[in-house]
Structure formats: structure tokens, C-alpha cells
N, C-alpha and C positions, 0 to 999 in steps of 0.2 A: 488743286493741291493746297492752295493757301488756306481755304476754309478748314480743310482737314488739319492742317498744321495749327491754325488758330484754335480749333476745338481741342486738339491734343493737349496744347499748352495749357488751355483753360481748365481741362480735367485734371492736369498734373499740379496746378497751383495749390489747390486745397491740401493734397497729399504733402506738398513741400512745406506749406505754411503752418500746418497743423502742428507738427513737433516744435517748430519755431515758436508758435503761439503758446503752446503748453509750457515751453521752457520760460518764455517771457512772464507768464502767469505765476509760475513756481518761483521764479527769481523775485518778482514784485511781492508776492505774499511772504516769501522768506525774508526779504529785506524789512518789510513791515513788522514781522514777528521779532526780528533782531532789534529793530528801533523801539518797539514797544517794551521789550524787556531788556534793553541794553545795559542797564545798571546791574540787573540780576545776573546776566551772562558775564559781565566784566567781573562781578563778585566771584562767580564760581571759577572763572579762570584765575583769579587772584588766589583762590584756595589752592588750586593745583600748583600754582608757581610757588607759593609759600611752602606748601607741604613737600614738594620736591626739594626745595632748598633746605628744609629741615633734616631730610634724610642724610644730607652730607655731614651733619653733625655726628653721625654714626661712626665716621672715618672709614667706612668700608667702601670698597670698590664693588659697585653694583652694575647691572646692565642698564641702559637707558630705559628700557621698558619698565624695569623695577622702579626707576626714579619717578617716572610719570604715574604709574599705577598706584604705587605706595604713596606718592605725593598727594593724590587725590583724597586718599583716606586719612593720612596724617594730617593733611591741611584742614580737612573738615573737622576733625577732632579739636585741633588747635584753635581754629577760628571760633567754634561754638563755645569752647571753654573760656576763651578770652572775652567773648561778647557777653557770656553769663556773669563772669566775675565783675565786669564793669556794670552790668545791668543791676547787680546787687546794690550798687551806690547810686546810679543815675537813672535806673529804669531802662527799658529797651527802647531806644530812640534811634533816629537817623544817625546822630552823633556817636552813640555807643556802638552801633552796628559797624560803622565806619572805622571807629577806633579799634575795635577788635580785629578787624581785617588788616588795619595798619600794624597793630602790634605783631600779628602773624607774619606779615610781609617783612618787617624789620628783622624778626628772628630768622626767616627764611633767607633774607638777604646775607646775613652773617654766614649761613650755611653755604649759600652759592659762592660767596668769597672764599671760604675756607676750602671748598672743594673744586676751585676752578682748575686745578691741574687734573684732578680725576675726571672732571666733565670732558676735558679735551680727548683723553684716551678712551672714555666711554662713548663718545660721539664717533670716533674712528672705528671702534669695535663694532657698534651698531651698524654703521654704513657697510662694513665689510660683510657682516653676518646676513644683513638683508640683501646685499648684493649677491651673496651665494645661496640666497633663498633658504637659509638654515631656520629662519623664524616662520616658516610656513604653517606650522602647527597653530601658532598663536593667530596668524592672519585668518585661517579658516575658522578657528574658534570665534573670533570676533565677527566674522561674517555671518555666523549662525546666530550669535547671542544679541548682537546690537540691534539688528531690525526688529526682533521680536520685543526687546525692552522698549524700543521707541514706540511701537505701536501699542503695547499694553499700557504704557503710561500716558500715552496720548489720548487714550479712552477713558482715563481714571475718572475724570470730572467734566461734564459738559452741561452748560446751561441751554435748555431747549424749551422754547415758549414760556420762559420765566421760572422754570423749574430746574433744580439741580439734579442731574442724573449721574450715576455712577456706572462704571463698565465692568465691575468684577465684584464678586461676593466678598472678597478680601478687603477691598476698598469700602464696600457697604458696611461691613461690620467692623474690622479691626481699625481701619483709618479714621473712623468716627472718634475713637479714643485719641488717636494722634492729632486729629483736629482739635480736640477739647484741650489737649495739653499744649500744643503749639499756640493756640488762640489765647490760652491763659496767659502765656508770656507776651504775645504780640499786642493783645487788646486789654488784658486784665491786670497788668502790673503785678504779676505773681511772683514776688520776690520779698523773703526767701521762698523757694517753691513749696506750696501746699497743694493738696490734692484738690482739684477743682470739682470732683464729684463727691468728696467728703471733706469740706474745708477745715474741719478740726483736725485732720490728720496731715502729716508731712507727705510730700509727693514721694513715696517710696517706690519709684519706678525709674529705670534707667532713661532719663529724659533728654540727654544730649542730642540725640537724632532730632527730636522735636524742637529743641532749642536752635539747632542748625537751620531748620525751616523757618522758625520765627523770625531768625535774624534777616531773612529775605523780605519780610513784610515791609519793614521801613524803607527798603530800596525799591518798593513799587510793586511787588508781588502780591496777589490775593492770597488769602489763607490757603485756599484749596491748591493754587498754583505753586505756593511755596513748598507743599509736600510733594508734588509732581517733581519740581525742579531738584530738590535735595535728594529724592529717591532716584532720579535720573542720574546725577552725578555719581552716586555710590554704586547703583546698579550697573552702570556702563563700566565702572572701574573694577567690579568684582571679578568677572572671569579673567581679566588680565592679571589681577592679584593671585588668584588661585593658581593659574597657570605658571606664573614666574616663581611663586613659592613652591608650588608643587615640583617644578623643575629641579629646584635645589633639594627638596626633602627626598625625592625618590630617584634623583639623578638621571632623569629622562624627560626631554622636551615633549616627545610624543605622549609619554605617560602622564605628563602634566596636563596636556590637552584633553586626552581621553578621560582622565580622572575627573576633570572639570565637567565634562559632559555627562559622566555617569552620575555625578552629584546633582547637576541642574535637571537632567531628565529622568532621575531616579523614580522607581515605582516597583510594584510587586507583580503579581499574576492577574491583575485585573483585566489585562488584555484578552485573556481567555474568553471572558464573557462577551467582549466586543466581537471576537472571532465568531462566537456562537451567533450573535445577531446578524453578522454579515452573511454567515452560511444560511441563515433563515430567511433574510428579506433581501439580501444582495449588498453591493457596495454603497447603496443609497444610505444605509445605516450610518455610514461615516460622515455624512454631510452635517447631520445634527445629533451628535451623540446625546443620548437621554440622561446619562449619569456619569459621575466621575469613575475612572478606572482605579484611582489610588486611595480613594476613600469611600467607604459604604458601610456604616455601623451595622446594618443588618447582616452583612456578610463578615463583619469584624475585619474589614480592611481599614486600618487606622493610620498608615504611613502615607499621609497626604504628601504629593509631590513637594519636594523642597522649595521650588519657586512660589507655588501656590500656598503652602503651609507655613513657610518662614519668610522668605526674602520679600515677597510682596506685602503680606499683611502685617508681619511683626517687624516694623521698620527698624528697631534697634539692632537687629542681627546684621543689617547693612553696614553697620560699624563693627559689630562684634565679630562676624566671621572673618572680614578681611584683616582686621587688626590682629586677631588671633594667628592667622597664617603668616602675616608679614613679621610679626614678633618672632615667631618660631623660625622663620627663614633667616631673620637677621641673627638670631642666636646660633643657628646652624652654620652661618657663614662666619660668625665671630669665633667659633670653635676651631676654625681653620688657621687663625692668626694667633700671634703672641705679642707680648709686651704691651706698649701704650695703645696701640690700635686695637688690640682686643679689649683692654680695660674701657676704652672709650665706647666701643660697640656694646659691650655688656651694659655699661651704664645707661646708654641711649635706649636700649631695649627695656631696661628696668623702669626708666621714666615713663615710656609709652605704656608699659604694663601697669604702673601706678595710676595712670589716668584712665584706666579701662572701666572700673566699676559703674561710674555713672553713665558710660556708653552701653556696656552690656556685661552684667555681673557674671553670667555664666562663661563669658570669654576670659574674664579675669581669673576666675577659678581654674579653668582649663589651662591657661598659660602657666599659672603660678605652680600648679600641681605637676604638670609635665615637666616644667623646668626644674623642679625638685628631683624628679627622677633622673633627668639629664645630669644634674650636678652630682648624683651618686655614681652614675655610669662614667662620667667624665669630670674627675675631681681636679678643679683648678681654683685658684685664689680669685680669678676674676668673677667668679659667681657672686662674691660679696658685693661687688659694684652693681650687680643686677638686683639681687634681693633687698638690699637697703632702700632704694627708692621705690621699688615695687611695693614694699610693705609700708613704708612711711607715707607715701602719697595714697595708697590704696585703701588701707584699713579705715581711716576716717570715713571714706565714701561708704564703705561696707557697713560701718556703724550707722551712717545716716539712713541707708536703705534698709537695714535690719530693724525695723520698728517694733519687733516683738509681736506683730499681729498675724504673722504668717502662720500657716499650718505646720504642725510637727511632723517629721518624717514618720512614716508607718510602714509596716510590712505588707507588701503586696506582690506575691510571686508572679513572675513573668508578666508584669506590667498589665496589659489589657487582654492577655490571652484568654483568661477564664472569667471575665466580667461581662455584664450586660446579658446574662443568660447563655453565654458562650462557653464552651469547654475545649477550646482548641489545643491547649498545652503549648509549651514553648517552641517544639519543633515546627509543628504545622503552622502555628501563628506567624512565626517570623519568615517561614518559607513562602507563605501566600503574601505576606506584606512586603517582602523584600526580594523574592525570587532567588536568583543565584548570588546575591550580594555576600551573605555570610560564607557559603562555601568558598567563593572566589577570594575572599579576604583571607580566610585560613590558608588557601593555596598560596597566596602571595608570601605568607610567612614561611610555609613549609617547603615550597620549591625553591631551592637555593639560588637558581639563575635569575629569579624574578626581581630581586632587590639587593642592592649593595648591602654589605654587612652592617654599616652603621645605620642605615634606614631600618633594617630589621631589628637592631637593638633598641634604638632610641625611640622608636614608634610603637613598640610592643605594648607599653602601658595604655595606649588608647582602648584596649579591650576593657579597662575598668569602667569607661564611659558607657560601655554596653552592659556589663555584668551587674554593676551596682544598681542602676535604675531598673534592672529586671527583678531586684529584690526589694527595693524601697521606693516609696513615692515621697516626693519632697514638698509637694504643694497641694493646696486644697483640691484642685482639679487634677485628676490623675493623668489626663491627656498632656498636661504641661511637662510631664516627665520627658517628653520628646525634645525639650530643650537641652537636656543632657545628652540624649542620643544623637542629637544633631552634630556635635563636635565629634563623636565617633564616626558618624558618616561622612563628615567633612574630610577628615584626614584619611579614613578608610577608603574612600573613593579614589584618592590619589595613588594609594597602594594597589588597588585594583587596576587603575590605569596604567601603572607600571607593569603589572603582570600581563595585561592585555597586549601592551607594546612589545614586550619581551616574547610572548607567545606568538605574535604576529610575524616575528622574524625567524621562526624555527621551521624550517622545511617547507613542504607543500601543504601539509594539513594544518599546520599552526595557524596561518592567516584565516583559514576557514573557521576554525574553532573559535579563534578570537573574535571574528566577525559575529558569529552566531551568538556568543556570550554577550557581546556588546548590544545587539538588537534586543535580546531578552531582557536585559538590564534596563533598557531605556524606553521600550515600547509603550508600557503603560503611562509612564510620565509624559512621553511625547504626545500621546493622545490627549491627555488632559491639558497640556499646554495649548495644543491646537484648539481644543474645545473652549479654552478661555478667551479666545479672539472671536468666538461666535456671538456677536452682539445680541440677537434675539434671546440667546440663552442667558446672557450675563447682565444685561442692562437692567437697572432699577432706578426708581425715584428715591432720592434721599431727602429732599425737601421740596415742598410746593412753592409757588410764587409768594404766597403769604408768609411762608417760613423764612424765605430769603429777605423779605421786606422787614419782618419783625427783627431778625438779627441785625440788619443794617441800623434800624432805628435804636436798638438796645445799645449798639456799639457807641452811637454818637450822643445818646441822651441820658444815659445812666452812669452812676459812679463805677469806676473800674472794680471796686471791691465789693460791690453789692452782691448779695446772695439771692438767687431766684428760686422759687418753687415751680417746678415744672413736672411733667410726668417722667417717672424713671425709666426712660427709654434711651437707646443708644444714639438715635438720630434726632434728638430734640435740637432745634436750631439755636436756642440761646446758649448752651454749653458748647456745642459743636462748631457754631459759626460766628458767635458774638464774643467769645472768650470770657464769659462770665461763669462764676461758680454757682453750683445748685446745692440745694439742701440735701438731695440723695439722687446720686446718679444711677446708671443702669446696674441692676442688682447682679448681673453676671460678672461685670467687672469688679464690683465691690467684694463679692464672694472670691473670685480667683486671685484677687490681690491680698486676701487675708484680713479683710476688715471685719472684726469679730461681730459686730451688731448689724451687719448688712441686711438681714431680714427686717429688723426693727426700723432701720432707716427707710427701706421702701415701703413698709407698711404705714409709717407715719406720714410720708409724702402723700399717700393715697387718702389717708384720714384727712389731712389738711384740705386737699383738693375737693373732697366731698363735703367739707364744711362741718366736720365732726365737733361736738361740744368742746373738745379739748384743743381746737384749733388755735385759739389765741395764744395758749401756753406753749404749743409746739412752735408756733411762729417764732415766739421769744427764744425758745430753746435753740433753734436752728438759725437765729439771726436773720430771718427772712425779710427782704425789703420789698420785693416784687413777686407777683404771681402771673403766670402766663397760662391762658386758656386757648388751646388750639385743638386740632383733630384728635391727637392722641389723649389729651387730658379729658376732653368731652366724650370720647369713644370709650375705649377700654378702661379708663380709669374713673369713669363716671364722675367727672368734676361737677360742682354744683354752681352753675353760673349765676343763679338767683342769690345765692349766698354772697358770692364776691362782688355782685353789683351793689349790695347793701353794706358789705363789711369793708370795702376797700374803694380807693379812688381809681376810676378807669383813666389811664393817661395815654393809651394808644390802642387803635383798633384798625384791622383791615378786613378783607373778606373772609379770612379764616382764623385769625388770631386776635386775642385781646389781652393787653398787659395792664395789670392793676399794680398800683403802689399802696403799700400798707400805710395807712395814716399814721403820721407821726414819725416816718422814716424817710430815707433817700432824699 
């Protein structure tokens, strides 16, 4: 029997030690990650602490969840703006990065001190509510959203065999612009901000989100990691912000949670095509979905899921969406108070609104216009304390962003319904792109039990954010009108969430109807979000080993203000990874940002790369100091290596890239 016992114990040991071993490995790796990024993690925690303290300056009693969630966003805005202002004088350095954090913490400390009595009662309230499990909708919401966010962002950038890989098409495309802007601050001394892809133009883009990322670079983060960390902070905060703000705006905790999921998982009828594929080839079709369910230009499916269309690629909405929601929630809460507390709250909301344009211009316009309607519906003197700082602080930023180069509004009925050879008309176009969203939103307003009377009245104007962009296109690229529709969908989702929550409490049939409606609303978006985690479908190379080595050399061996001639492509390593300005950036960005001579700039870049007879004059016109020849220049743009070997001085070369300095410059 002893041998049997010994063998039994021997067999058990691996099964008992394996979990312990895994736990030890995870703990060690986690500790190394924390130590490697300790300064960055401490900075992010400081942002939350400072922002939570600043919310006490509103004078309002809030929930503890609101303090923390709102604090992450308010703190991010405050720190980025403080660092930006300091950098205008001293550049972005470790000193200015820490000083910006310090200023925000000092201001936040004043808030913590003034709100110390509120904090005590809010802590007791939170403990009691969580003890009674009243906050279960928020807990379930975060259990759904946070793991997905962590996995998606963890795969954003990876260096494999010396090459930089990206894990999502939004990161591959849009984040290249954000790398360029953040890098121009972190490595290019871009103060006051000029466009790194059109250096003679001011940076007429809401750049605060990218300055937030740039501020992490002096603390030890790489440029790519800085985008991941900053997106992670705000991406993890967003569902909590939307839930807590929604709970106030629609008067329902469950409605706030459902509304957040309706927005994040939103999509149209694209799941029908997936159902057909499953019926044809079986459930194996779900393993690797061949195409998106929420976007397919051939089928005129244009409403890309909000996470994949806005929150992931368009990083500025990570500030715009939550700031819009929390300011509206603060105003909503302020309308319940009178006297000094109300004036203080209105003033605090006005200051936040005034700081919005450089974070997200569409959020600024949304809050300002919606607040104007509320001021008509709820006539109070305190509105003056809101609009004065909102306008005094905000309008100069609007003037900075309004360079005059943007496209003029033009009539285009029903947005994209009848473009690109399609003739869907508004009803069919919006039904296949949004499914039941519009009918359910109408039902939320028409069915009296769905919403509190105040919600129905004060949120009714959001329909303008749907109707007006259906008539006018405001930007050169008509798809960009989706930035206006986004705020209609953001607030409308909360109203639909309230409708579903109310419907789910009505009799036996109500929960069934609510569940079916919810599934139909989120099925297409859910499929696309699942597809976004399929690495073979989404992973792509952003830069090869030579590109990374070239960017590193440029950062350390060239003047920060030098202008480079490169191929006008989005993933060129010099603008995207080295923080240097280029004579002409990616034409798609130049066009969509409203640069009037975008075609000429791109054509001139190609002419110079080919060694056109006008090259010397064009080099002087664009103030070019360096020329880079790599795979893209030598390939699709047909750069003339022989010309540059004779016309410029070669100062660096590796296996795939060569850098030349224009003689007499740099």
C-alpha cells in the first residue's frame, strides 16, 4: 500500500503545484510590469486623485462612484492642460510634466479639503448601497467592459522580431495620426502647436488627448505605450461615467447600465448576413468572421460600432463623450439645488465646458447648445454663472481651431443614404444601419411610463443632432458627419436603456419583449467587437525593424524642429515614431482636416522624391532639411535614389532606410 500511496501523492503534486506556479508567475510578471512602469502608474493614480478632488469644487453631493469616474476624466483634462501651458514656456520635459501633475494635485487638494464633510457622508452612502447590492448594474457593466478593454488595448502595439505590429485596424490607421501629434509634443518641441503634417498650418485638431499621452513620455513611457496608457485610463472610466450620468439623466440605475451597453454594443441589421452564413456553413462561421457586421460600404452599412468607429480610433472622444455626459449630469444635479450651492455648481460646470474645445469641439458645441435649451426650459439666474466662463474660456479655443481652411456646410439629404450609387432613402438606410434604435427612441418619448417628465422635456432637443446632420454635411468627408450623430446616439442610448428597464418590469410579456429588443440592438455590434479580438484577422505590421531603428536615430541625431521629406503615407516612421514634422503628410488627413492645397502638397512631395527639376526650389519652399528613402518612398512613390545620392549628404543608413541631409541645412 505504501507504494500506491507514494504514487498517488506523486500524481497529485503536479496538479496541486500547477495553479500555485501559475499564480507565482503571474505575480512576478505583474510586479515587474508595475516596477517598469511605476512612474506612469503613479501619474495615472495622481490624475484620478486630483480630478476627484476637483469635483468637490462643484459643491454638489455626488455618489462615490461619480467622484472616482468623473475624477479620472476631469483630472486627465486638468493635468493635460496644465502641462500644455507650462510647456509653452519650458517645453515638455520631466520638470514640466511633474509640475503639471503637481498643479492639478494642489487644486485637487483644495477640493478634497472643502469637500471633507461631503466625503464622509458619501462614503457611508456608498458602503450601505454596495452592502445592499444596489449597485449591481454597475458591477455587471464593468465586468463586461473592463476585460474587453484591457485585452483590446494590450494588443494595440507589440514588437515582434524587431517589427512594430498593431492589433486593430483603428490602431493601424487613426492611431498613426495620434502618434504623430503626441510625438510632435514629446520629441519635436511643437510649441505653440503647429500641424506636423503641414508645418505652415496651426494644429487645428483637438489635441489635448494626445498631449495627455505625450506627458507620460518624460515619465518613462514609450510613445506607443503612452497612447495605450492614456486610452486605458479613459476607456476604463467611460462605462462608469456613462452609467452614473445616465442614472441621473433618466432616473434609473438599470436604465443607465442598459443604455451604456446599447451604445457600446450598438449596430444595425448586419447580423442577418452572419445568420445566413451560419445557416449555410454551420457554427464554424462564427470562429473567424470574414467581414464586419456594422460597416460594409457595398451594402451601405455605414454605422460602424461606436467602440470601433469612435472610442478606439478617434481618441479625442475619450475626453469628449465622458466630459459631455458628466457636465450634463452636473447641470442636472445643480437644477435640484438653490442658492450658493447652485451658483457654485453652475460655475464649475461652466468652467469645465469652457475647457472642452481643445479636448473635443463637438462635445463643446453639444453641451453649449443643449444647455441653452435647458436655460429656456428652466429659467434661472444661475445660468449666467455657467455661460460666462463657458464662452469666455471656450471661444478663444474655437477661434484657434477655426482656421478657415475647413469645408463649408453643404446640403446633402439623408447623409449617406443615397450616395455611392445607393438609393436607400432615409427610412431603409437608418433601419438597416441602426435596427430598432430609432423606433425605440421614439417610443421612449411617446410612452409616458418610460421616462420621468423632466427627462422627456430636457432631452427632447437631442433630435436636432439627428435631424440637422441628415440635411447638411459640415466637413469635407461626409462620413465625418457621424461625429454629430454620435452625441444623439450617446444620449439616445440612455433613453432607450430607460425604456427597456421600464418595459422589463411590466408583467410577464414585458421582460421578454425587452430582452428581444436588447439582443437585436446589440447583436451586430457584439459580433464586431468579438471579431476585433481575432488576432489573425486584425494584426498588421506598422513598421519594420529598419523603420524603428530610423525613428530612434532621427530622435537623437536631428534638430527637433527639422522638417523631413518622406512619402506621404500614414505609417511613415519619422512623423509617427520620431516626432518630426514632414513637408506633406498623409493626403487623407490633409483633406479631411480641410487643408485647401492638400493635393498640391502630396504631389510636390512625390516630385521631390523623384528628383524633379523643380526639387531645389520645392525644398526651399517647404524648408526641408532631411530626406528619407525607405520601402514606401522607393516603392509606390518611385523615389530616385541616384538623385539623392548625388544631391544630398547621406547621414544614416540601415537595411531598409537611408537618411540624407540637404547640404547647407541641419
